[in-house]
C-alpha positions in Angstrom: -5.9 4.8 -2.4 -3.3 3.8 0.1 0.2 5.2 0.5 1.9 2.2 -1.2 -0.3 2.5 -4.3 0.3 6.3 -4.4 4.1 5.7 -4.2 4.0 3.1 -7.0 2.0 5.6 -9.2 4.5 8.3 -8.4 7.4 6.0 -9.4 5.7 5.1 -12.6 5.2 8.7 -13.4 8.9 9.4 -12.7 10.1 6.6 -14.9 7.7 7.5 -17.7 8.9 11.1 -17.5 12.5 10.0 -17.7 11.7 7.9 -20.8 10.0 10.8 -22.4 12.8 13.2 -21.6 15.9 11.0 -22.2 14.8 8.0 -24.2 12.1 9.2 -26.6 12.8 6.2 -28.9 11.3 4.0 -26.1 8.0 5.9 -26.0 6.5 3.6 -28.7 6.8 0.7 -26.2 4.9 2.4 -23.4 1.5 1.4 -24.7 2.7 -2.2 -25.0 3.9 -2.4 -21.4 0.6 -0.9 -20.1 -1.1 -4.2 -20.8 -0.8 -4.9 -17.0 -2.9 -2.0 -16.1 -6.6 -2.4 -15.5 -9.0 -1.5 -18.4 -12.7 -0.9 -18.8 -15.4 0.7 -16.8 -16.6 -2.1 -14.5 -15.6 -2.2 -10.8 -13.1 -5.1 -11.1 -11.3 -3.4 -14.0 -11.0 0.0 -12.4 -9.8 -1.3 -9.0 -6.1 -0.4 -8.7 -4.1 -3.5 -8.1 -0.8 -2.9 -6.4 0.7 -6.1 -7.8 -0.2 -5.1 -11.4 1.1 -1.6 -10.9 4.3 -2.8 -9.4 4.7 -5.2 -12.3 4.2 -2.4 -14.8 6.8 -0.3 -12.9 9.3 -3.1 -13.0 8.7 -3.6 -16.7 9.4 0.1 -17.3 12.6 0.0 -15.2 13.8 -3.1 -17.0 13.1 -1.6 -20.4 15.2 1.5 -19.5 18.0 -0.6 -18.0 18.2 -2.9 -21.0 18.3 0.1 -23.3 21.1 1.7 -21.4 23.1 -1.5 -21.4 22.8 -1.8 -25.2 23.5 1.9 -26.0 
């Protein structure tokens, strides 16, 4: 795993922890936004794709931002 991927995963963890601590009502949407993450046991599914991870991170950030704007 390279440094960029590691940083994206760290950022995902931070945003997810923020949601769990400060916006528990958004937790139900976390599994829906994870659709961009790889699934399965084969090699192509388990390869971490930075583009997909970054997309997931941006989805999380957008979800929190939109929630803050409305509340």
